[in-house]
NUTORBA-474968 format. One record per residue (C-alpha): residue in one letter; x, y negated, z; residue number from 1. Coordinates in Angstrom, 3 decimals, padded with zeros to 6 digits. Layout:
REM residues N
+-------+----------+----------+----------+------+
: mitor :        u :        v :        w : kedo :
+-------+----------+----------+----------+------+
:     a :        X :        Y :        Z :  NUM :
...
+-------+----------+----------+----------+------+
//
This chain:
REM residues 399
+-------+----------+----------+----------+------+
: mitor :        u :        v :        w : kedo :
+-------+----------+----------+----------+------+
:     m : -021.650 : -095.147 :  050.696 :    1 :
:     n : -019.220 : -097.661 :  049.452 :    2 :
:     t : -017.888 : -099.822 :  052.449 :    3 :
:     t : -015.283 : -101.602 :  050.890 :    4 :
:     a : -017.120 : -104.230 :  048.774 :    5 :
:     a : -018.188 : -107.400 :  050.364 :    6 :
:     p : -021.694 : -107.338 :  051.914 :    7 :
:     r : -024.604 : -109.180 :  050.045 :    8 :
:     a : -025.795 : -111.988 :  052.429 :    9 :
:     l : -028.749 : -111.165 :  054.645 :   10 :
:     s : -031.883 : -113.570 :  055.047 :   11 :
:     q : -031.241 : -116.760 :  056.444 :   12 :
:     r : -033.902 : -116.181 :  059.181 :   13 :
:     i : -031.951 : -113.278 :  060.433 :   14 :
:     l : -028.386 : -115.060 :  060.257 :   15 :
:     e : -029.656 : -117.776 :  062.214 :   16 :
:     t : -031.246 : -115.495 :  064.948 :   17 :
:     p : -029.253 : -114.517 :  068.104 :   18 :
:     a : -029.752 : -111.063 :  069.454 :   19 :
:     s : -032.322 : -110.907 :  072.447 :   20 :
:     a : -030.227 : -111.581 :  075.494 :   21 :
:     t : -032.180 : -109.359 :  077.893 :   22 :
:     v : -032.098 : -106.499 :  075.570 :   23 :
:     l : -028.467 : -107.158 :  074.448 :   24 :
:     i : -027.318 : -107.086 :  078.281 :   25 :
:     a : -029.346 : -104.197 :  079.136 :   26 :
:     d : -027.902 : -102.217 :  076.127 :   27 :
:     t : -024.337 : -103.494 :  077.250 :   28 :
:     a : -024.942 : -102.162 :  080.770 :   29 :
:     a : -026.150 : -098.687 :  079.259 :   30 :
:     e : -023.203 : -098.222 :  077.204 :   31 :
:     l : -020.748 : -099.072 :  080.466 :   32 :
:     r : -022.851 : -096.666 :  082.360 :   33 :
:     r : -022.208 : -094.066 :  079.285 :   34 :
:     q : -018.526 : -094.763 :  079.680 :   35 :
:     g : -018.605 : -094.102 :  083.494 :   36 :
:     v : -018.770 : -097.547 :  085.006 :   37 :
:     d : -021.087 : -097.706 :  087.761 :   38 :
:     v : -023.134 : -100.712 :  086.587 :   39 :
:     i : -026.273 : -101.894 :  088.275 :   40 :
:     d : -028.538 : -103.723 :  085.893 :   41 :
:     f : -030.847 : -106.212 :  086.872 :   42 :
:     s : -031.180 : -107.782 :  083.175 :   43 :
:     a : -034.214 : -106.259 :  081.565 :   44 :
:     g : -037.635 : -106.413 :  083.262 :   45 :
:     r : -037.834 : -102.744 :  084.039 :   46 :
:     a : -039.262 : -101.160 :  086.777 :   47 :
:     a : -037.195 : -098.296 :  088.648 :   48 :
:     e : -040.412 : -096.015 :  088.789 :   49 :
:     h : -041.581 : -093.873 :  085.790 :   50 :
:     t : -045.205 : -094.113 :  084.758 :   51 :
:     p : -047.554 : -092.927 :  087.024 :   52 :
:     a : -048.056 : -089.021 :  086.700 :   53 :
:     y : -052.011 : -089.243 :  086.303 :   54 :
:     i : -051.223 : -091.270 :  082.963 :   55 :
:     t : -048.375 : -089.141 :  081.421 :   56 :
:     r : -050.574 : -085.954 :  082.195 :   57 :
:     c : -053.274 : -087.361 :  080.116 :   58 :
:     a : -051.049 : -088.311 :  077.031 :   59 :
:     s : -049.242 : -085.002 :  077.099 :   60 :
:     q : -052.562 : -083.098 :  077.249 :   61 :
:     a : -053.852 : -085.026 :  074.291 :   62 :
:     m : -050.487 : -084.437 :  072.277 :   63 :
:     l : -051.130 : -080.927 :  073.022 :   64 :
:     d : -054.641 : -080.905 :  071.907 :   65 :
:     g : -053.632 : -082.806 :  068.643 :   66 :
:     d : -053.957 : -086.245 :  069.358 :   67 :
:     t : -050.996 : -087.012 :  067.060 :   68 :
:     h : -052.585 : -088.407 :  063.971 :   69 :
:     q : -052.922 : -092.375 :  063.027 :   70 :
:     t : -055.970 : -094.034 :  064.322 :   71 :
:     m : -058.112 : -096.923 :  063.213 :   72 :
:     a : -055.772 : -099.894 :  062.555 :   73 :
:     q : -057.964 : -101.946 :  065.078 :   74 :
:     g : -057.327 : -099.064 :  067.775 :   75 :
:     k : -059.212 : -096.026 :  069.085 :   76 :
:     p : -063.031 : -097.063 :  069.993 :   77 :
:     e : -062.524 : -095.625 :  073.536 :   78 :
:     f : -059.286 : -097.692 :  074.129 :   79 :
:     r : -061.080 : -100.819 :  072.945 :   80 :
:     a : -063.934 : -099.950 :  075.115 :   81 :
:     a : -061.674 : -099.634 :  078.287 :   82 :
:     c : -059.974 : -102.891 :  077.503 :   83 :
:     a : -063.402 : -104.774 :  077.256 :   84 :
:     r : -064.374 : -103.069 :  080.833 :   85 :
:     k : -061.095 : -103.970 :  082.026 :   86 :
:     l : -061.430 : -107.477 :  080.802 :   87 :
:     a : -064.912 : -107.910 :  082.660 :   88 :
:     r : -063.867 : -106.403 :  085.537 :   89 :
:     e : -060.781 : -108.254 :  086.286 :   90 :
:     n : -060.764 : -111.300 :  084.196 :   91 :
:     n : -064.465 : -112.532 :  083.986 :   92 :
:     i : -064.160 : -112.156 :  080.172 :   93 :
:     s : -066.744 : -110.767 :  078.052 :   94 :
:     a : -065.472 : -109.156 :  074.965 :   95 :
:     d : -067.176 : -107.085 :  072.439 :   96 :
:     s : -064.688 : -103.998 :  071.932 :   97 :
:     d : -065.656 : -103.745 :  068.123 :   98 :
:     q : -065.308 : -107.747 :  067.442 :   99 :
:     n : -062.981 : -109.216 :  069.907 :  100 :
:     i : -060.074 : -106.606 :  070.823 :  101 :
:     i : -056.990 : -105.058 :  068.733 :  102 :
:     a : -054.653 : -102.434 :  070.120 :  103 :
:     t : -051.220 : -103.296 :  069.674 :  104 :
:     l : -047.899 : -102.047 :  070.172 :  105 :
:     g : -047.222 : -104.066 :  073.311 :  106 :
:     c : -047.277 : -107.654 :  073.572 :  107 :
:     k : -044.285 : -108.569 :  071.300 :  108 :
:     q : -046.291 : -106.962 :  068.482 :  109 :
:     g : -049.490 : -108.646 :  069.388 :  110 :
:     l : -047.537 : -111.911 :  069.490 :  111 :
:     t : -046.210 : -111.234 :  066.051 :  112 :
:     l : -049.761 : -110.549 :  064.840 :  113 :
:     a : -051.231 : -113.604 :  066.572 :  114 :
:     l : -048.458 : -115.908 :  064.739 :  115 :
:     l : -049.041 : -114.246 :  061.274 :  116 :
:     a : -052.778 : -114.802 :  061.532 :  117 :
:     t : -052.584 : -118.527 :  062.680 :  118 :
:     l : -049.469 : -120.165 :  061.306 :  119 :
:     n : -048.467 : -121.531 :  057.972 :  120 :
:     p : -045.239 : -122.222 :  056.732 :  121 :
:     g : -043.683 : -125.382 :  058.690 :  122 :
:     d : -046.312 : -125.429 :  061.564 :  123 :
:     e : -045.095 : -125.942 :  064.958 :  124 :
:     v : -045.824 : -124.063 :  068.046 :  125 :
:     i : -045.486 : -125.613 :  071.558 :  126 :
:     v : -043.220 : -123.413 :  073.937 :  127 :
:     e : -042.250 : -123.601 :  077.502 :  128 :
:     d : -038.377 : -124.227 :  078.156 :  129 :
:     p : -037.446 : -121.857 :  079.798 :  130 :
:     c : -039.534 : -119.238 :  077.975 :  131 :
:     f : -039.105 : -115.484 :  076.991 :  132 :
:     v : -036.285 : -114.985 :  074.753 :  133 :
:     s : -038.169 : -113.620 :  071.834 :  134 :
:     y : -040.716 : -116.454 :  071.692 :  135 :
:     g : -038.631 : -118.598 :  069.307 :  136 :
:     p : -037.250 : -116.043 :  067.088 :  137 :
:     a : -040.782 : -114.355 :  066.599 :  138 :
:     i : -042.314 : -117.981 :  065.606 :  139 :
:     r : -039.238 : -118.603 :  063.082 :  140 :
:     f : -039.667 : -115.163 :  061.676 :  141 :
:     c : -043.361 : -115.960 :  061.023 :  142 :
:     g : -042.633 : -119.401 :  059.283 :  143 :
:     g : -043.137 : -121.512 :  061.846 :  144 :
:     s : -040.581 : -123.514 :  064.274 :  145 :
:     a : -040.802 : -123.746 :  068.270 :  146 :
:     r : -041.123 : -127.082 :  069.862 :  147 :
:     a : -039.663 : -126.676 :  073.337 :  148 :
:     v : -041.435 : -128.562 :  076.390 :  149 :
:     p : -039.252 : -128.492 :  079.387 :  150 :
:     l : -040.525 : -126.919 :  082.570 :  151 :
:     r : -038.634 : -128.973 :  085.207 :  152 :
:     r : -037.996 : -127.923 :  088.953 :  153 :
:     e : -039.156 : -131.053 :  090.338 :  154 :
:     n : -042.492 : -130.326 :  088.776 :  155 :
:     n : -042.483 : -126.684 :  090.000 :  156 :
:     f : -041.730 : -125.559 :  086.704 :  157 :
:     r : -045.173 : -126.692 :  085.238 :  158 :
:     w : -045.862 : -129.069 :  082.371 :  159 :
:     t : -046.752 : -132.509 :  082.904 :  160 :
:     r : -049.380 : -134.395 :  080.595 :  161 :
:     d : -046.572 : -136.694 :  079.714 :  162 :
:     d : -044.201 : -134.127 :  078.296 :  163 :
:     l : -046.974 : -131.779 :  076.582 :  164 :
:     e : -048.520 : -135.072 :  074.915 :  165 :
:     a : -044.848 : -136.218 :  073.623 :  166 :
:     a : -044.378 : -133.019 :  071.960 :  167 :
:     m : -047.254 : -133.404 :  069.904 :  168 :
:     t : -046.669 : -133.942 :  065.981 :  169 :
:     p : -049.087 : -133.710 :  063.065 :  170 :
:     q : -047.466 : -130.215 :  062.332 :  171 :
:     t : -048.391 : -128.858 :  065.941 :  172 :
:     r : -050.403 : -125.739 :  065.328 :  173 :
:     a : -050.484 : -123.641 :  068.690 :  174 :
:     i : -049.472 : -123.530 :  072.261 :  175 :
:     l : -047.734 : -120.581 :  073.405 :  176 :
:     f : -047.231 : -120.051 :  077.040 :  177 :
:     c : -046.855 : -116.962 :  079.576 :  178 :
:     s : -048.482 : -116.922 :  082.993 :  179 :
:     p : -047.350 : -115.562 :  085.558 :  180 :
:     h : -044.182 : -116.911 :  083.731 :  181 :
:     n : -041.276 : -115.347 :  082.771 :  182 :
:     p : -038.522 : -116.381 :  084.029 :  183 :
:     t : -039.412 : -118.741 :  086.727 :  184 :
:     g : -042.525 : -116.919 :  088.565 :  185 :
:     t : -045.033 : -119.681 :  088.234 :  186 :
:     v : -048.531 : -118.655 :  088.345 :  187 :
:     h : -050.806 : -121.214 :  086.440 :  188 :
:     t : -053.267 : -123.006 :  088.738 :  189 :
:     q : -056.388 : -124.078 :  087.428 :  190 :
:     a : -054.809 : -127.749 :  087.295 :  191 :
:     d : -052.499 : -126.297 :  084.693 :  192 :
:     l : -055.151 : -124.528 :  082.649 :  193 :
:     d : -057.059 : -127.747 :  082.568 :  194 :
:     l : -054.163 : -129.572 :  081.052 :  195 :
:     i : -053.443 : -126.945 :  078.248 :  196 :
:     a : -056.912 : -126.760 :  077.312 :  197 :
:     e : -057.827 : -130.611 :  077.172 :  198 :
:     v : -054.483 : -130.904 :  075.032 :  199 :
:     a : -055.601 : -127.831 :  072.941 :  200 :
:     d : -058.987 : -129.215 :  072.576 :  201 :
:     r : -058.063 : -132.715 :  071.615 :  202 :
:     h : -055.725 : -131.862 :  068.853 :  203 :
:     d : -057.520 : -128.733 :  067.720 :  204 :
:     l : -055.108 : -126.058 :  068.446 :  205 :
:     f : -054.948 : -122.226 :  068.788 :  206 :
:     v : -053.563 : -121.164 :  072.331 :  207 :
:     i : -051.627 : -118.004 :  072.794 :  208 :
:     a : -051.801 : -116.904 :  076.180 :  209 :
:     d : -049.123 : -114.202 :  077.249 :  210 :
:     e : -050.864 : -112.422 :  080.237 :  211 :
:     i : -048.206 : -109.425 :  080.569 :  212 :
:     y : -047.662 : -109.982 :  084.134 :  213 :
:     e : -051.227 : -110.830 :  085.203 :  214 :
:     r : -051.725 : -107.849 :  087.392 :  215 :
:     v : -048.568 : -108.831 :  089.560 :  216 :
:     t : -049.045 : -111.862 :  091.544 :  217 :
:     w : -047.872 : -112.422 :  095.142 :  218 :
:     g : -048.956 : -114.104 :  098.183 :  219 :
:     g : -052.453 : -113.568 :  097.676 :  220 :
:     r : -052.647 : -115.387 :  094.537 :  221 :
:     t : -054.596 : -114.190 :  091.312 :  222 :
:     h : -054.060 : -114.917 :  087.617 :  223 :
:     t : -056.723 : -116.883 :  085.808 :  224 :
:     s : -057.192 : -116.290 :  081.841 :  225 :
:     i : -057.491 : -119.443 :  080.116 :  226 :
:     a : -060.026 : -117.900 :  077.912 :  227 :
:     t : -062.616 : -118.342 :  080.575 :  228 :
:     h : -062.152 : -122.135 :  080.382 :  229 :
:     p : -064.976 : -124.168 :  078.506 :  230 :
:     r : -064.507 : -124.375 :  074.584 :  231 :
:     m : -061.226 : -122.010 :  074.801 :  232 :
:     g : -062.759 : -118.796 :  073.982 :  233 :
:     e : -062.782 : -119.607 :  070.437 :  234 :
:     r : -059.263 : -120.802 :  070.216 :  235 :
:     t : -057.561 : -118.434 :  072.511 :  236 :
:     i : -055.418 : -115.247 :  071.692 :  237 :
:     g : -054.840 : -113.357 :  074.845 :  238 :
:     l : -052.116 : -110.806 :  074.870 :  239 :
:     m : -052.133 : -107.988 :  077.481 :  240 :
:     g : -050.335 : -104.605 :  078.230 :  241 :
:     l : -049.258 : -101.859 :  080.494 :  242 :
:     t : -045.434 : -102.489 :  080.035 :  243 :
:     k : -044.973 : -104.262 :  083.663 :  244 :
:     s : -047.676 : -103.326 :  085.780 :  245 :
:     f : -047.815 : -099.721 :  085.158 :  246 :
:     a : -044.149 : -099.167 :  084.357 :  247 :
:     m : -045.188 : -098.266 :  080.565 :  248 :
:     g : -042.350 : -100.107 :  078.796 :  249 :
:     g : -041.401 : -097.152 :  076.487 :  250 :
:     w : -044.962 : -096.677 :  075.593 :  251 :
:     r : -045.250 : -099.761 :  073.447 :  252 :
:     i : -049.155 : -100.176 :  073.996 :  253 :
:     g : -050.972 : -103.059 :  074.811 :  254 :
:     f : -054.068 : -105.025 :  073.431 :  255 :
:     a : -055.006 : -108.509 :  072.161 :  256 :
:     y : -058.417 : -110.171 :  072.632 :  257 :
:     s : -059.704 : -113.163 :  070.703 :  258 :
:     s : -062.824 : -114.337 :  068.433 :  259 :
:     p : -064.060 : -112.164 :  065.804 :  260 :
:     h : -062.526 : -113.788 :  062.787 :  261 :
:     i : -058.979 : -113.882 :  064.412 :  262 :
:     i : -059.147 : -110.297 :  065.435 :  263 :
:     k : -060.254 : -109.428 :  061.833 :  264 :
:     a : -057.333 : -111.422 :  060.443 :  265 :
:     m : -055.000 : -109.298 :  062.805 :  266 :
:     v : -056.592 : -106.122 :  061.899 :  267 :
:     t : -055.639 : -106.907 :  058.252 :  268 :
:     l : -052.139 : -107.762 :  059.106 :  269 :
:     q : -051.945 : -104.404 :  061.187 :  270 :
:     q : -053.292 : -102.296 :  058.204 :  271 :
:     h : -050.119 : -103.487 :  056.125 :  272 :
:     l : -047.257 : -103.790 :  058.651 :  273 :
:     m : -047.821 : -101.121 :  061.224 :  274 :
:     t : -051.080 : -098.984 :  060.388 :  275 :
:     c : -051.865 : -098.670 :  064.018 :  276 :
:     a : -050.671 : -098.125 :  067.522 :  277 :
:     g : -049.864 : -094.793 :  068.748 :  278 :
:     a : -052.671 : -092.281 :  069.162 :  279 :
:     f : -051.706 : -090.435 :  072.171 :  280 :
:     t : -050.439 : -093.784 :  073.852 :  281 :
:     q : -053.737 : -095.288 :  073.353 :  282 :
:     t : -055.269 : -091.952 :  074.977 :  283 :
:     g : -053.067 : -092.327 :  078.064 :  284 :
:     a : -053.499 : -096.356 :  078.264 :  285 :
:     t : -057.176 : -095.844 :  078.318 :  286 :
:     v : -057.017 : -093.902 :  081.695 :  287 :
:     a : -055.055 : -096.503 :  083.125 :  288 :
:     l : -057.573 : -099.220 :  081.945 :  289 :
:     c : -060.810 : -097.536 :  082.285 :  290 :
:     a : -061.126 : -098.075 :  085.973 :  291 :
:     a : -059.539 : -100.337 :  088.859 :  292 :
:     p : -056.092 : -099.154 :  089.506 :  293 :
:     p : -055.734 : -096.104 :  092.059 :  294 :
:     t : -054.062 : -096.236 :  095.542 :  295 :
:     e : -050.901 : -094.959 :  094.200 :  296 :
:     v : -050.528 : -098.066 :  091.585 :  297 :
:     t : -051.540 : -100.705 :  094.034 :  298 :
:     t : -049.089 : -099.108 :  096.765 :  299 :
:     l : -046.632 : -099.557 :  094.102 :  300 :
:     w : -047.409 : -103.118 :  093.635 :  301 :
:     e : -047.356 : -103.768 :  097.121 :  302 :
:     d : -043.747 : -102.433 :  097.482 :  303 :
:     w : -042.749 : -104.371 :  094.413 :  304 :
:     e : -043.708 : -107.621 :  096.529 :  305 :
:     r : -041.644 : -106.492 :  099.420 :  306 :
:     r : -038.747 : -106.324 :  097.224 :  307 :
:     c : -039.331 : -109.566 :  095.858 :  308 :
:     v : -039.323 : -110.790 :  099.392 :  309 :
:     f : -035.906 : -109.060 :  100.238 :  310 :
:     v : -034.345 : -110.069 :  097.145 :  311 :
:     v : -034.974 : -113.790 :  097.743 :  312 :
:     a : -034.330 : -113.541 :  101.285 :  313 :
:     e : -030.859 : -112.171 :  100.723 :  314 :
:     l : -030.093 : -114.733 :  097.838 :  315 :
:     n : -030.801 : -117.408 :  100.143 :  316 :
:     c : -028.044 : -116.221 :  102.486 :  317 :
:     i : -025.413 : -116.843 :  099.801 :  318 :
:     p : -023.682 : -120.080 :  100.111 :  319 :
:     g : -023.895 : -122.120 :  096.844 :  320 :
:     v : -027.207 : -120.206 :  095.687 :  321 :
:     s : -030.954 : -121.044 :  096.254 :  322 :
:     c : -034.132 : -119.230 :  095.054 :  323 :
:     e : -037.870 : -119.653 :  095.749 :  324 :
:     m : -040.211 : -116.389 :  096.092 :  325 :
:     p : -041.935 : -115.857 :  092.606 :  326 :
:     e : -045.607 : -116.590 :  092.509 :  327 :
:     g : -046.083 : -113.528 :  090.404 :  328 :
:     g : -043.948 : -111.249 :  087.926 :  329 :
:     f : -041.062 : -109.702 :  089.318 :  330 :
:     y : -037.824 : -111.898 :  088.475 :  331 :
:     a : -035.808 : -113.740 :  090.729 :  332 :
:     w : -035.239 : -117.258 :  089.245 :  333 :
:     i : -031.809 : -118.017 :  090.894 :  334 :
:     d : -030.407 : -121.409 :  091.407 :  335 :
:     i : -026.571 : -121.410 :  091.036 :  336 :
:     t : -025.782 : -125.246 :  090.686 :  337 :
:     g : -024.246 : -124.737 :  093.981 :  338 :
:     t : -021.325 : -122.783 :  092.607 :  339 :
:     e : -020.494 : -125.288 :  089.882 :  340 :
:     e : -020.257 : -122.262 :  087.505 :  341 :
:     k : -022.192 : -122.155 :  084.187 :  342 :
:     s : -024.825 : -119.564 :  084.056 :  343 :
:     e : -023.483 : -117.734 :  080.845 :  344 :
:     a : -019.986 : -117.648 :  082.323 :  345 :
:     l : -021.123 : -116.478 :  085.784 :  346 :
:     a : -023.377 : -113.775 :  084.338 :  347 :
:     e : -020.510 : -112.533 :  082.276 :  348 :
:     r : -018.053 : -112.771 :  085.297 :  349 :
:     l : -020.466 : -110.674 :  087.578 :  350 :
:     l : -020.810 : -108.094 :  084.639 :  351 :
:     r : -017.082 : -107.488 :  084.028 :  352 :
:     e : -015.229 : -108.054 :  087.496 :  353 :
:     h : -018.339 : -106.548 :  089.713 :  354 :
:     a : -020.581 : -104.402 :  087.418 :  355 :
:     v : -023.665 : -106.003 :  088.060 :  356 :
:     a : -025.946 : -107.271 :  085.090 :  357 :
:     l : -028.007 : -110.552 :  085.307 :  358 :
:     v : -029.491 : -112.788 :  082.690 :  359 :
:     p : -027.992 : -116.189 :  082.112 :  360 :
:     g : -030.604 : -118.958 :  082.322 :  361 :
:     t : -029.551 : -120.471 :  079.003 :  362 :
:     a : -030.915 : -117.097 :  077.177 :  363 :
:     f : -034.406 : -118.691 :  078.132 :  364 :
:     g : -033.539 : -122.263 :  076.789 :  365 :
:     a : -031.743 : -125.418 :  077.251 :  366 :
:     h : -033.333 : -126.114 :  080.883 :  367 :
:     g : -032.294 : -122.364 :  082.018 :  368 :
:     e : -029.001 : -124.018 :  082.553 :  369 :
:     g : -027.897 : -123.837 :  086.266 :  370 :
:     y : -030.019 : -120.392 :  086.764 :  371 :
:     l : -029.508 : -116.667 :  086.648 :  372 :
:     r : -032.493 : -114.344 :  086.456 :  373 :
:     l : -032.572 : -110.985 :  088.404 :  374 :
:     t : -034.959 : -108.100 :  087.965 :  375 :
:     c : -036.371 : -107.347 :  091.675 :  376 :
:     v : -038.077 : -103.957 :  090.944 :  377 :
:     k : -035.131 : -101.657 :  090.870 :  378 :
:     s : -034.719 : -099.175 :  093.439 :  379 :
:     w : -034.171 : -100.421 :  097.165 :  380 :
:     d : -030.789 : -098.745 :  096.966 :  381 :
:     d : -029.815 : -100.553 :  093.817 :  382 :
:     l : -031.053 : -103.862 :  095.339 :  383 :
:     r : -028.971 : -103.425 :  098.312 :  384 :
:     r : -025.813 : -102.417 :  096.242 :  385 :
:     g : -026.472 : -105.147 :  093.785 :  386 :
:     l : -026.995 : -107.791 :  095.988 :  387 :
:     e : -023.777 : -107.015 :  097.842 :  388 :
:     r : -021.763 : -106.974 :  094.796 :  389 :
:     i : -023.344 : -110.304 :  094.074 :  390 :
:     k : -022.372 : -111.765 :  097.234 :  391 :
:     q : -019.027 : -110.543 :  096.790 :  392 :
:     g : -018.678 : -112.073 :  093.428 :  393 :
:     l : -020.053 : -115.586 :  094.414 :  394 :
:     s : -017.430 : -115.747 :  097.231 :  395 :
:     s : -014.455 : -115.251 :  094.865 :  396 :
:     k : -013.539 : -116.812 :  091.791 :  397 :
:     s : -011.744 : -115.254 :  088.722 :  398 :
:     v : -008.149 : -115.038 :  088.909 :  399 :
+-------+----------+----------+----------+------+
//
C-alpha cells in the first residue's frame, strides 16, 4: 500500500470523537505489562474472576455440537425465553419473548440499536454528567447530540427537578440514564424514578435505561426497573447484559426489552448491521439467565461487596482523599479535591510513576473533575498492592 501520499480526510464524526478513556487506559496498561512493567490496572470494569465454569462448559459443548451458525436476527427463541423468565423473576416485568426482547452484542450495541431506532438527525438526548464514557459518542454517531445534566455531590449524585427541566428543549427526544450508576455508584430510588418518569411523560420522551449493573447492589439495596413505573412500559428501552454480573465481558452478549414496535425496529437494524448475536454465546447466556443464580455466583457477588468495603476503608485512610461506599456497581468514586491535583494529571502521574492505572473523573464529563474511578473487583492481592502504590503516590509529588 502507498503510505507516502497524504491520507484522505476521515468523517467529521470520528475526527471529533476522542478514544474511550476506559478502554484506552486499559489497553495502555496491557501494553506496559507486555513490556515487562508490573502495572496494576484499576481502569476498565473487568472482574478478576473468569466466567463461571458451568456457563463456559455449556457454550463449549454447544460449539462442539455445531452451534456455530448465525441465528435469527432477534436472537434464539430459547435465549429470549430465558430473558423473559429472568425479567419476570427478578424485575417484575412481564415480557413476551417474541415481541418484547432482542438479543444484543452487549449493552453498548443494544444502546446503538436503541438510538438508531428512536433518533432523528438533530435530536437531543439527556444524559448524566458524569456518565459512561461511550454515551456521548454513541449519540453523535446516531445523528443526535448529548445534553448533559449534572449530578452534584450535594444531591448525592442524583438529578434534581430544576436541573432536569432546565435541560428540556424542543429537540429533546430521549432520556438516557444508568442505574446502578457508573461511575458514582448511585442506585436510583423510587423518588428518582418518579422524577424521570414524570418528566418523560410530560415531554413525551423515550427513556433508555442502562441496567448492566442491576444485579450487583450493596447494603441490602435492590434495583428497580423504570419500566415497572405506570405509563413507562411503552416508552422505555431497557438494556441488560451479563458482562458485569457474570464476568462475561469478552462474550459480548446481552439483551434489550421494550414495546413491540421498538423491538421490531431494532430487529430491522440488527438484520442490516450485525445480523445477530453470537450463536454459542447465546447458548451460554441462556444457562446463566434461565434460573436464579447458583451459590457459586451469589457467593462471588458477596465477596465483591467485601472488596468494595475494603477499598473504600483503605482510601479513606489516605490524607486528602475521601470516598463513599458505592450503593451498587463496583467502582470507587474517589474525591481527590484535597490533593489539589487535577484528575487527569494525577491519573497520569500514578500510572507513570507508580504503575497503577485509574480513570480520571473528567473522562466521564466535566462534573467528574476532582475524582478518580477505581475498579474494586480486582484480586485481593492486586487491591492490596495497588492501594499501597496509590498511598505512596499521594504522599509524594512528582519531582
